[in-house]
Phi, psi and omega in degrees: 000128181285158183286131177250110185280356183287105183205175177298326179214153179216154180193206180219163170281117182269323184211151177229138180227137173243139180240087186300319181251120182310126175075002169267177184299154177268172176241123175276131184232161176269339177207155181209139176287131179268133177235174177302329184266009181115205179289145183304130179070010176287126182050039175284334179244160181208148175263133180233160177274187185297340180263005181083010179274137184295148179242142180220174176299342179303322181255328184235081182303335180299342177301334179298337184273354179275117188247114178273155172224132180261128173244184188299321185233006181208159170251130178251126181250134178232148177207154183304129177078005183243144167293153180296141176255125179257122183241122178293135181287326187250022178228142176225171186250312187206150177292152180213165172235126186227165181236129174234115189053237184264005182258125171257121191227155172288147180210183179233126178285141183265006170101173189290324182295313178297318180300316180294321180300310180292322178299316181296316185284323185266349172078020174205158182301126183223158169229151171256130181234156179247138178298141178275110185294347177284345182266140176253105174263113189266144171294160181299116181287347171299327182262335181274001181070031178088358178282134177280110182237100182286152170215168181266247183265012175301160181305319182196344186217160186295323188224153170236126184246132175225181180224154176300321183295324177297318177294320180299319180296316178300316182292328174296320179291321176298315180299318180297333179267006177086017181254159177285152175293155178235162180267158180295343179304331180298334185264355171056048177282158168270318179239135172241124183265144173245155174088004176245164181281164181304127176063021169300331179301336177289334196250003185260157173270234183294130174265122181254131182245136180288104180266011179066222184295339180279352179095174184292145169258135181246128175239128184249107173296135184232332185210131173301146182269109177289136187259133175265192180287356186301321178299345176280351183268125177287116184294342180278334186236345184067015175269148184245137172217153197272003192292329180293309178298319179298320180291316179300325182295341181281346183209003186239030174283129191248116182293338179292339179239038175056038175087005176297154178278125182235154176201116184090165181235133170285141183222157175244175189240083180287338181207136174115002175302135184098350177262172183254135167266139183223144172301134180098345178299144177284144175231152178214151180200153172260146178290146180256134179241100183281000000 
């Protein structure tokens, strides 16, 4: 089916980000393979403590300084003061059981060298684990409308969608309050849309992406993304200051989440797994009126 741009709003994919290791730095890419669980290798790995509980920047802001790079057969991790850690993409060492939020899931431990590297950099006993692709960890069906939408170690859904205009509005408000502008990296989106109005991502139904000869890709926004303190952390320095969260609280309380502060929309993948998302692709969507 060819792409039909006639919709309430239209734009393009401006930026794409993959986060191979949960809560570590992301990788900006020009294209990414779309899978049922989101972008390929997104949140495929996770850092856990000695009890198998997941670790994030919420408790360990230094995780923001760990920068992954994806190569054909390995992931290379770099961090200040550390030698590079090379992790094979297609090899694991031992089975493990880990917990991410309320889900306890099977995983694969990446071995002693990786564990020591993270332990040394983060200053507490850590292990690096890989999601077990044989396991189906489902997004909340309360929000997906009963659709089974698997994800790996993401907080809860396959994709996070934001827009340039939403960031521009936040930065205008920060500037008006005497604060410096911040980058969208703080919000850890997978897709950033251009050509739409601020927070249109909150108000749309099905997002249709021009997949060319392969047909339309469909992304379904399902739940506003409630924001924790991570957007207050500067990804370049791992230092935290409260102005981003304080500013969001002045205008982003979301009645759909009982007044929680939200920014961006979690989305699932009803159509298009196996196709490629690319910067510059056209997108179209109709507004949803609840």
